[in-house]
TIDODO-909821 format. One record per residue (C-alpha): chain; residue number from 1; z negated, y, x. Coordinates in steps of 0.5 Angstrom, whole numbers, plus 500, padded with zeros to 3 digits. Each point is the difference from the previous one (the first is absolute). Layout:
+------+-----+-----+-----+-----+
! unit ! pos !  zz !  yy !  xx !
+------+-----+-----+-----+-----+
!    A ! NUM !   Z !   Y !   X !
...
+------+-----+-----+-----+-----+
This chain:
+------+-----+-----+-----+-----+
! unit ! pos !  zz !  yy !  xx !
+------+-----+-----+-----+-----+
!    A !   1 ! 214 ! 470 ! 029 !
!    A !   2 ! 498 ! 507 ! 502 !
!    A !   3 ! 493 ! 497 ! 503 !
!    A !   4 ! 505 ! 497 ! 505 !
!    A !   5 ! 504 ! 505 ! 501 !
!    A !   6 ! 498 ! 503 ! 507 !
!    A !   7 ! 500 ! 493 ! 502 !
!    A !   8 ! 507 ! 499 ! 498 !
!    A !   9 ! 502 ! 506 ! 504 !
!    A !  10 ! 497 ! 498 ! 507 !
!    A !  11 ! 502 ! 493 ! 500 !
!    A !  12 ! 506 ! 502 ! 504 !
!    A !  13 ! 496 ! 504 ! 505 !
!    A !  14 ! 495 ! 493 ! 501 !
!    A !  15 ! 506 ! 496 ! 500 !
!    A !  16 ! 503 ! 505 ! 506 !
!    A !  17 ! 493 ! 500 ! 504 !
!    A !  18 ! 500 ! 492 ! 499 !
!    A !  19 ! 507 ! 499 ! 503 !
!    A !  20 ! 499 ! 505 ! 505 !
!    A !  21 ! 492 ! 498 ! 503 !
!    A !  22 ! 499 ! 493 ! 497 !
!    A !  23 ! 506 ! 497 ! 502 !
!    A !  24 ! 500 ! 502 ! 508 !
!    A !  25 ! 493 ! 498 ! 500 !
!    A !  26 ! 501 ! 493 ! 497 !
!    A !  27 ! 507 ! 499 ! 504 !
!    A !  28 ! 496 ! 502 ! 507 !
!    A !  29 ! 494 ! 495 ! 498 !
!    A !  30 ! 505 ! 495 ! 499 !
!    A !  31 ! 504 ! 502 ! 506 !
!    A !  32 ! 494 ! 498 ! 504 !
!    A !  33 ! 499 ! 494 ! 499 !
!    A !  34 ! 507 ! 499 ! 502 !
!    A !  35 ! 505 ! 500 ! 506 !
!    A !  36 ! 504 ! 505 ! 498 !
!    A !  37 ! 504 ! 503 ! 505 !
!    A !  38 ! 504 ! 506 ! 497 !
!    A !  39 ! 497 ! 501 ! 494 !
!    A !  40 ! 506 ! 498 ! 495 !
!    A !  41 ! 500 ! 492 ! 501 !
!    A !  42 ! 501 ! 496 ! 494 !
!    A !  43 ! 495 ! 494 ! 502 !
!    A !  44 ! 496 ! 501 ! 506 !
!    A !  45 ! 496 ! 495 ! 502 !
!    A !  46 ! 492 ! 500 ! 498 !
!    A !  47 ! 495 ! 500 ! 506 !
!    A !  48 ! 494 ! 502 ! 497 !
!    A !  49 ! 495 ! 503 ! 504 !
!    A !  50 ! 504 ! 500 ! 507 !
!    A !  51 ! 503 ! 509 ! 500 !
!    A !  52 ! 492 ! 501 ! 498 !
!    A !  53 ! 498 ! 495 ! 506 !
!    A !  54 ! 506 ! 504 ! 505 !
!    A !  55 ! 498 ! 507 ! 498 !
!    A !  56 ! 492 ! 498 ! 502 !
!    A !  57 ! 502 ! 497 ! 506 !
!    A !  58 ! 504 ! 506 ! 502 !
!    A !  59 ! 496 ! 505 ! 504 !
!    A !  60 ! 504 ! 505 ! 498 !
!    A !  61 ! 499 ! 499 ! 492 !
!    A !  62 ! 493 ! 500 ! 502 !
!    A !  63 ! 500 ! 506 ! 504 !
!    A !  64 ! 504 ! 504 ! 495 !
!    A !  65 ! 494 ! 499 ! 495 !
!    A !  66 ! 495 ! 503 ! 504 !
!    A !  67 ! 506 ! 506 ! 503 !
!    A !  68 ! 500 ! 501 ! 492 !
!    A !  69 ! 493 ! 500 ! 498 !
!    A !  70 ! 500 ! 505 ! 506 !
!    A !  71 ! 506 ! 504 ! 498 !
!    A !  72 ! 497 ! 501 ! 493 !
!    A !  73 ! 493 ! 502 ! 503 !
!    A !  74 ! 502 ! 505 ! 505 !
!    A !  75 ! 505 ! 503 ! 495 !
!    A !  76 ! 494 ! 500 ! 495 !
!    A !  77 ! 496 ! 504 ! 505 !
!    A !  78 ! 505 ! 506 ! 501 !
!    A !  79 ! 503 ! 500 ! 492 !
!    A !  80 ! 493 ! 501 ! 497 !
!    A !  81 ! 497 ! 505 ! 505 !
!    A !  82 ! 505 ! 504 ! 502 !
!    A !  83 ! 503 ! 502 ! 492 !
!    A !  84 ! 493 ! 501 ! 498 !
!    A !  85 ! 499 ! 505 ! 506 !
!    A !  86 ! 507 ! 503 ! 499 !
!    A !  87 ! 498 ! 501 ! 492 !
!    A !  88 ! 494 ! 503 ! 501 !
!    A !  89 ! 503 ! 505 ! 505 !
!    A !  90 ! 506 ! 502 ! 495 !
!    A !  91 ! 496 ! 500 ! 494 !
!    A !  92 ! 499 ! 508 ! 499 !
!    A !  93 ! 504 ! 504 ! 495 !
!    A !  94 ! 504 ! 504 ! 505 !
!    A !  95 ! 507 ! 501 ! 501 !
!    A !  96 ! 500 ! 497 ! 507 !
!    A !  97 ! 497 ! 494 ! 498 !
!    A !  98 ! 505 ! 500 ! 494 !
!    A !  99 ! 505 ! 500 ! 504 !
!    A ! 100 ! 498 ! 495 ! 505 !
!    A ! 101 ! 498 ! 495 ! 494 !
!    A ! 102 ! 507 ! 501 ! 497 !
!    A ! 103 ! 503 ! 497 ! 508 !
!    A ! 104 ! 496 ! 496 ! 502 !
!    A ! 105 ! 504 ! 494 ! 496 !
!    A ! 106 ! 505 ! 501 ! 505 !
!    A ! 107 ! 499 ! 494 ! 504 !
!    A ! 108 ! 498 ! 496 ! 494 !
!    A ! 109 ! 507 ! 501 ! 497 !
!    A ! 110 ! 504 ! 498 ! 506 !
!    A ! 111 ! 503 ! 492 ! 499 !
!    A ! 112 ! 496 ! 496 ! 506 !
!    A ! 113 ! 507 ! 498 ! 503 !
!    A ! 114 ! 500 ! 508 ! 501 !
!    A ! 115 ! 493 ! 500 ! 503 !
!    A ! 116 ! 501 ! 495 ! 504 !
!    A ! 117 ! 507 ! 502 ! 504 !
!    A ! 118 ! 497 ! 506 ! 501 !
!    A ! 119 ! 494 ! 498 ! 504 !
!    A ! 120 ! 504 ! 495 ! 504 !
!    A ! 121 ! 504 ! 506 ! 502 !
!    A ! 122 ! 494 ! 504 ! 501 !
!    A ! 123 ! 495 ! 494 ! 504 !
!    A ! 124 ! 506 ! 498 ! 504 !
!    A ! 125 ! 498 ! 499 ! 507 !
!    A ! 126 ! 506 ! 503 ! 504 !
!    A ! 127 ! 503 ! 505 ! 495 !
!    A ! 128 ! 494 ! 501 ! 495 !
!    A ! 129 ! 497 ! 507 ! 498 !
!    A ! 130 ! 493 ! 497 ! 501 !
!    A ! 131 ! 502 ! 498 ! 507 !
!    A ! 132 ! 504 ! 506 ! 502 !
!    A ! 133 ! 493 ! 504 ! 498 !
!    A ! 134 ! 496 ! 496 ! 504 !
!    A ! 135 ! 505 ! 499 ! 506 !
!    A ! 136 ! 499 ! 508 ! 500 !
!    A ! 137 ! 493 ! 500 ! 502 !
!    A ! 138 ! 502 ! 495 ! 506 !
!    A ! 139 ! 497 ! 495 ! 496 !
!    A ! 140 ! 503 ! 492 ! 501 !
!    A ! 141 ! 505 ! 499 ! 493 !
!    A ! 142 ! 496 ! 495 ! 495 !
!    A ! 143 ! 504 ! 494 ! 497 !
!    A ! 144 ! 497 ! 501 ! 494 !
!    A ! 145 ! 503 ! 495 ! 495 !
!    A ! 146 ! 501 ! 495 ! 506 !
!    A ! 147 ! 493 ! 499 ! 502 !
!    A ! 148 ! 496 ! 494 ! 498 !
!    A ! 149 ! 494 ! 503 ! 500 !
!    A ! 150 ! 502 ! 508 ! 496 !
!    A ! 151 ! 506 ! 498 ! 495 !
!    A ! 152 ! 495 ! 497 ! 495 !
!    A ! 153 ! 497 ! 506 ! 499 !
!    A ! 154 ! 505 ! 505 ! 502 !
!    A ! 155 ! 503 ! 497 ! 493 !
!    A ! 156 ! 493 ! 501 ! 496 !
!    A ! 157 ! 500 ! 507 ! 502 !
!    A ! 158 ! 508 ! 500 ! 498 !
!    A ! 159 ! 499 ! 496 ! 492 !
!    A ! 160 ! 493 ! 505 ! 500 !
!    A ! 161 ! 504 ! 506 ! 501 !
!    A ! 162 ! 505 ! 498 ! 494 !
!    A ! 163 ! 494 ! 498 ! 495 !
!    A ! 164 ! 496 ! 505 ! 502 !
!    A ! 165 ! 504 ! 506 ! 495 !
!    A ! 166 ! 499 ! 496 ! 495 !
!    A ! 167 ! 493 ! 498 ! 500 !
!    A ! 168 ! 498 ! 507 ! 501 !
!    A ! 169 ! 504 ! 502 ! 494 !
!    A ! 170 ! 495 ! 494 ! 496 !
!    A ! 171 ! 494 ! 503 ! 503 !
!    A ! 172 ! 501 ! 507 ! 499 !
!    A ! 173 ! 502 ! 498 ! 493 !
!    A ! 174 ! 493 ! 497 ! 499 !
!    A ! 175 ! 497 ! 507 ! 503 !
!    A ! 176 ! 503 ! 503 ! 495 !
!    A ! 177 ! 496 ! 497 ! 495 !
!    A ! 178 ! 493 ! 502 ! 502 !
!    A ! 179 ! 497 ! 506 ! 496 !
!    A ! 180 ! 499 ! 506 ! 505 !
!    A ! 181 ! 494 ! 501 ! 495 !
!    A ! 182 ! 496 ! 494 ! 504 !
!    A ! 183 ! 502 ! 503 ! 506 !
!    A ! 184 ! 496 ! 506 ! 498 !
!    A ! 185 ! 495 ! 498 ! 497 !
!    A ! 186 ! 499 ! 495 ! 507 !
!    A ! 187 ! 500 ! 507 ! 504 !
!    A ! 188 ! 495 ! 504 ! 495 !
!    A ! 189 ! 495 ! 493 ! 501 !
!    A ! 190 ! 501 ! 501 ! 508 !
!    A ! 191 ! 505 ! 494 ! 501 !
!    A ! 192 ! 504 ! 502 ! 507 !
!    A ! 193 ! 508 ! 497 ! 501 !
!    A ! 194 ! 498 ! 493 ! 503 !
!    A ! 195 ! 495 ! 499 ! 493 !
!    A ! 196 ! 505 ! 503 ! 496 !
!    A ! 197 ! 505 ! 495 ! 503 !
!    A ! 198 ! 496 ! 494 ! 500 !
!    A ! 199 ! 496 ! 500 ! 493 !
!    A ! 200 ! 506 ! 504 ! 496 !
!    A ! 201 ! 507 ! 499 ! 503 !
!    A ! 202 ! 500 ! 492 ! 502 !
!    A ! 203 ! 497 ! 498 ! 494 !
!    A ! 204 ! 504 ! 503 ! 496 !
!    A ! 205 ! 507 ! 499 ! 504 !
!    A ! 206 ! 497 ! 492 ! 501 !
!    A ! 207 ! 506 ! 498 ! 495 !
!    A ! 208 ! 505 ! 502 ! 504 !
!    A ! 209 ! 498 ! 498 ! 506 !
!    A ! 210 ! 499 ! 493 ! 497 !
!    A ! 211 ! 508 ! 501 ! 498 !
!    A ! 212 ! 503 ! 503 ! 506 !
!    A ! 213 ! 496 ! 494 ! 504 !
!    A ! 214 ! 503 ! 495 ! 496 !
!    A ! 215 ! 507 ! 503 ! 500 !
!    A ! 216 ! 499 ! 501 ! 508 !
!    A ! 217 ! 498 ! 493 ! 502 !
!    A ! 218 ! 506 ! 496 ! 495 !
!    A ! 219 ! 505 ! 505 ! 502 !
!    A ! 220 ! 497 ! 499 ! 508 !
!    A ! 221 ! 500 ! 493 ! 500 !
!    A ! 222 ! 507 ! 499 ! 498 !
!    A ! 223 ! 503 ! 505 ! 504 !
!    A ! 224 ! 507 ! 497 ! 503 !
!    A ! 225 ! 504 ! 506 ! 500 !
!    A ! 226 ! 497 ! 504 ! 506 !
!    A ! 227 ! 498 ! 494 ! 504 !
!    A ! 228 ! 507 ! 497 ! 499 !
!    A ! 229 ! 504 ! 506 ! 501 !
!    A ! 230 ! 496 ! 502 ! 507 !
!    A ! 231 ! 499 ! 494 ! 503 !
!    A ! 232 ! 501 ! 493 ! 496 !
!    A ! 233 ! 493 ! 499 ! 502 !
!    A ! 234 ! 500 ! 500 ! 507 !
!    A ! 235 ! 499 ! 501 ! 506 !
!    A ! 236 ! 498 ! 493 ! 501 !
!    A ! 237 ! 497 ! 499 ! 492 !
!    A ! 238 ! 495 ! 506 ! 501 !
!    A ! 239 ! 503 ! 502 ! 493 !
!    A ! 240 ! 501 ! 494 ! 497 !
!    A ! 241 ! 497 ! 501 ! 493 !
!    A ! 242 ! 501 ! 495 ! 495 !
!    A ! 243 ! 506 ! 503 ! 496 !
!    A ! 244 ! 504 ! 501 ! 506 !
!    A ! 245 ! 498 ! 492 ! 502 !
!    A ! 246 ! 502 ! 498 ! 493 !
!    A ! 247 ! 507 ! 504 ! 501 !
!    A ! 248 ! 501 ! 498 ! 506 !
!    A ! 249 ! 500 ! 493 ! 498 !
!    A ! 250 ! 504 ! 501 ! 494 !
!    A ! 251 ! 505 ! 504 ! 503 !
!    A ! 252 ! 501 ! 499 ! 507 !
!    A ! 253 ! 498 ! 492 ! 501 !
!    A ! 254 ! 502 ! 498 ! 493 !
!    A ! 255 ! 494 ! 496 ! 498 !
!    A ! 256 ! 499 ! 502 ! 493 !
!    A ! 257 ! 495 ! 495 ! 499 !
!    A ! 258 ! 495 ! 502 ! 504 !
!    A ! 259 ! 501 ! 507 ! 499 !
!    A ! 260 ! 499 ! 498 ! 493 !
!    A ! 261 ! 493 ! 496 ! 502 !
!    A ! 262 ! 498 ! 507 ! 504 !
!    A ! 263 ! 502 ! 505 ! 494 !
!    A ! 264 ! 495 ! 496 ! 496 !
!    A ! 265 ! 494 ! 500 ! 505 !
!    A ! 266 ! 501 ! 508 ! 500 !
!    A ! 267 ! 500 ! 500 ! 492 !
!    A ! 268 ! 493 ! 496 ! 500 !
!    A ! 269 ! 498 ! 505 ! 506 !
!    A ! 270 ! 501 ! 506 ! 496 !
!    A ! 271 ! 498 ! 497 ! 493 !
!    A ! 272 ! 493 ! 498 ! 503 !
!    A ! 273 ! 500 ! 506 ! 504 !
!    A ! 274 ! 501 ! 504 ! 494 !
!    A ! 275 ! 495 ! 497 ! 496 !
!    A ! 276 ! 494 ! 501 ! 505 !
!    A ! 277 ! 502 ! 508 ! 500 !
!    A ! 278 ! 500 ! 500 ! 493 !
!    A ! 279 ! 494 ! 496 ! 500 !
!    A ! 280 ! 496 ! 504 ! 506 !
!    A ! 281 ! 503 ! 507 ! 499 !
!    A ! 282 ! 501 ! 501 ! 493 !
!    A ! 283 ! 496 ! 507 ! 498 !
!    A ! 284 ! 493 ! 499 ! 498 !
!    A ! 285 ! 502 ! 504 ! 493 !
!    A ! 286 ! 506 ! 496 ! 498 !
!    A ! 287 ! 497 ! 493 ! 502 !
!    A ! 288 ! 494 ! 502 ! 495 !
!    A ! 289 ! 505 ! 502 ! 495 !
!    A ! 290 ! 503 ! 493 ! 501 !
!    A ! 291 ! 493 ! 496 ! 499 !
!    A ! 292 ! 499 ! 504 ! 494 !
!    A ! 293 ! 506 ! 498 ! 497 !
!    A ! 294 ! 500 ! 493 ! 501 !
!    A ! 295 ! 492 ! 500 ! 497 !
+------+-----+-----+-----+-----+
């Protein structure tokens, strides 16, 4: 009995997790093959692959897949480079830098609802403060959230602005684990700042960069709240990513079956990319350790 005591204690948690995760996935899979309108019909008609056929014949859906990948790529570029740069600047043991590190998380802890509303007001074309500053230089105002060519990239910047503090804290935590003796020894050997960065800093924080990249990818690909609260996928579907498209199908068009099919496609894309990410970008030391254990 003592041997299985630990398993007995975690059984309720396992049941709860299965109910929260497995049951919705099974329901989503079932609904994707049925003509479900509102999501709670008792016996919806089985339509086979019709929902998937209609999805892949919908140019907005195909566009939303491309937009999701572009959104994720642009976010990753910013959310991996800028936090690392800021962390390198703040990685000093002085009062000023300690103070900055203590307040840098403020944008991150703000709810996305607050962030979205504040930025909508700031970027408003007529009374927004950003346009007020632009017009004060006798320049024409810019409709930041109403331009089909500009809005997408503006939202990328806002989303990255919200993530950067969290990424910076993780990078700082990684930098703090590097012994100063390594840098001192490299200085004695004549290594300059760039060489110390390339040969000491980057290799030793590789695992954290890998982890931040995975988090940034998952969160960016699934971003819904910012886009919905600012543009709702507009203007002219220029910010229509997969989460926004799925929400519109389910709760605006009341096509729960088709929305389930789109959600399943999104899930499969995430799983596929995550597996590829693990295979290609897993740090070399960790990969060698897994190979050694398997042998």
